C-alpha positions in Angstrom: -8.5 53.6 31.2 -7.4 50.6 33.2 -10.6 48.7 32.1 -9.4 49.0 28.5 -5.8 47.9 29.1 -6.7 44.2 29.9 -8.6 43.5 26.7 -6.0 45.4 24.7 -3.2 43.4 26.3 -5.0 40.1 25.6 -5.5 41.2 22.0 -1.8 41.9 21.6 -0.9 38.6 23.2 -3.2 36.7 20.9 -1.7 38.4 17.8 1.8 37.7 19.1 1.3 34.0 19.6 -0.8 33.2 16.6 2.2 32.7 14.2 3.6 30.3 16.8 0.4 28.3 16.9 0.1 28.3 13.1 3.7 27.0 12.9 3.0 24.3 15.4 -0.1 23.2 13.4 1.9 23.2 10.1 4.7 21.1 11.8 2.0 18.7 13.2 0.4 18.3 9.8 3.7 17.9 8.0 4.6 14.9 10.2 1.3 13.2 10.0 1.7 9.8 8.3 -0.6 8.9 5.4 -3.2 6.3 6.2 -4.4 5.2 2.8 -2.6 4.1 -0.4 -3.6 2.6 -3.7 -2.1 0.7 -6.6 -3.9 0.6 -10.0 -3.0 -2.7 -11.6 -2.4 -2.7 -15.4 -1.8 -5.8 -17.5 1.7 -6.6 -18.6 2.2 -7.2 -22.3 -0.2 -9.9 -23.7 -2.1 -10.2 -20.4 -5.4 -8.9 -19.2 -5.1 -8.6 -15.4 -6.2 -5.3 -14.1 -7.8 -3.7 -11.0 -7.0 -1.9 -7.8 -5.3 -2.7 -4.5 -6.0 -0.5 -1.5 -3.9 -0.2 1.6 -5.1 1.3 4.9 -2.9 1.9 7.9 -4.8 1.0 11.1 -2.4 1.4 14.1 0.5 -1.0 13.6 -1.3 -3.0 10.9 -2.1 -2.5 7.3 -5.3 -3.7 5.7 -4.9 -4.8 2.1 -7.9 -5.2 -0.2 -7.6 -6.2 -3.9 -10.3 -6.2 -6.6 -8.9 -7.7 -9.8 -10.3 -8.7 -13.1 -9.0 -10.4 -16.3 -7.5 -13.4 -14.4 -7.7 -17.0 -15.6 -10.9 -18.4 -14.0 -10.7 -20.6 -10.9 -6.9 -20.0 -10.5 -4.7 -18.8 -7.6 -2.2 -16.1 -8.4 0.8 -15.0 -6.4 0.4 -11.5 -5.1 3.4 -9.5 -3.9 4.9 -6.1 -3.2 8.1 -5.7 -5.3 11.0 -3.4 -4.5 10.7 -0.8 -7.3 7.7 1.3 -8.3 8.5 0.8 -12.0 6.1 -1.1 -14.3 7.7 0.3 -17.5 9.1 -3.0 -18.8 6.6 -5.0 -21.0 6.9 -7.9 -18.5 7.2 -5.7 -15.4 10.7 -7.0 -14.7 11.6 -3.4 -14.0 9.8 -3.7 -10.6 12.7 -5.8 -9.3 12.3 -8.7 -6.9 10.1 -9.1 -3.9 10.3 -6.2 -1.4 12.6 -7.6 1.3 14.4 -4.9 3.3 14.8 -7.2 6.3 16.6 -10.0 4.3 14.2 -12.9 5.3 13.6 -15.9 3.1 10.4 -16.1 1.0 7.3 -17.4 2.9 3.6 -17.1 3.7 2.2 -13.9 5.1 1.6 -15.7 8.3 5.2 -16.8 8.7 7.3 -15.1 11.4 10.1 -14.6 8.8 9.1 -13.8 5.2 9.7 -11.0 2.7 7.9 -7.8 3.5 6.3 -8.1 0.1 4.9 -11.6 0.6 1.1 -11.2 0.5 0.2 -14.8 -0.5 -2.3 -15.5 -3.2 -5.5 -14.2 -4.7 -8.0 -16.6 -6.1 -10.2 -15.9 -9.1 -13.8 -16.9 -9.6 -15.5 -18.3 -12.7 -15.4 -14.9 -14.4 -11.7 -14.4 -13.7 -12.4 -11.9 -10.9 -10.7 -11.9 -7.5 -11.5 -10.1 -4.3 -8.8 -10.6 -1.6 -8.4 -9.1 1.8 -5.6 -9.6 4.3 -4.3 -7.7 7.3 -0.6 -7.7 8.0 1.8 -6.2 10.5 5.1 -6.3 8.7 4.6 -3.3 6.4 3.6 0.3 6.9 2.3 2.8 4.3 4.9 5.4 5.1 6.2 4.5 8.6 9.5 3.4 9.9 9.1 -0.4 9.3 9.1 -1.5 5.6 7.3 1.5 4.1 5.5 0.6 0.8 4.9 4.0 -0.9 6.6 4.0 -4.3 6.9 0.2 -4.4 4.9 -2.0 -6.9 2.2 -4.6 -6.6 2.7 -7.6 -8.9 0.1 -10.2 -9.8 1.7 -13.5 -11.0 0.5 -16.1 -13.5 0.7 -19.0 -11.1 0.0 -19.7 -7.4 2.7 -18.9 -4.9 3.6 -22.2 -3.2 4.8 -20.1 -0.1 8.1 -21.9 0.2 10.2 -22.1 -3.0 13.1 -19.6 -2.8 13.2 -16.9 -3.6 9.8 -16.3 -5.3 7.4 -19.1 -4.4 7.5 -20.4 -8.0 4.7 -18.0 -8.9 5.4 -17.7 -12.6 5.5 -14.6 -14.8 4.1 -11.2 -14.0 0.7 -10.6 -15.4 -0.2 -7.3 -13.7 1.7 -4.4 -12.2 0.8 -1.2 -10.3 2.7 1.4 -8.4 1.7 2.2 -4.8 0.9 5.8 -4.2 -1.0 8.0 -1.8 -4.8 7.6 -2.0 -7.2 10.5 -1.7 -9.6 9.4 1.0 -12.2 11.8 -0.4 -12.4 9.9 -3.7 -12.3 6.3 -2.4 -15.9 5.0 -2.0 -16.9 3.5 1.3 -16.7 -0.1 0.0 -12.9 0.1 0.1 -12.3 2.2 3.3 -12.7 -0.8 5.6 -11.6 -4.1 4.1 
């Protein structure tokens, strides 16, 4: 009889602690921060800019990769994160100004002080396409510092001069997309590592 008590006791113990283990796993998964986000860029009224912008959290940095089409050939375009995830206005003015929770002046993405949304410029080729990659440490996808989920990505008609306040004199908004969680299972390998 004693030989059967130990396995039976272990079975009861396993059954008793399994809900605690499941609860710990659920809590761990609930607090896991997302690592990938996407913004699908749609043209504003009368424009043709469109494409995708991917964001990948890698430690304390975010890799940003943009693939855009419908741009004016051989042109630089300001490329920013704006404060509201609202592209409903025909000119995307509903997205508000540059995302700037820290209150810094406008600048280049390499400046120590700049808007959290200052990503510089994208440059189009002869066919009006642009591929742009940048890694920054002043935003997070959904972390404590300058989270970008629910914000908007704006592509501007002109180059950002990286100094004029408050917007870099980048001109009108020609494309807008809201930043949302990306499904890593559906993102093809070409965009997982920028």
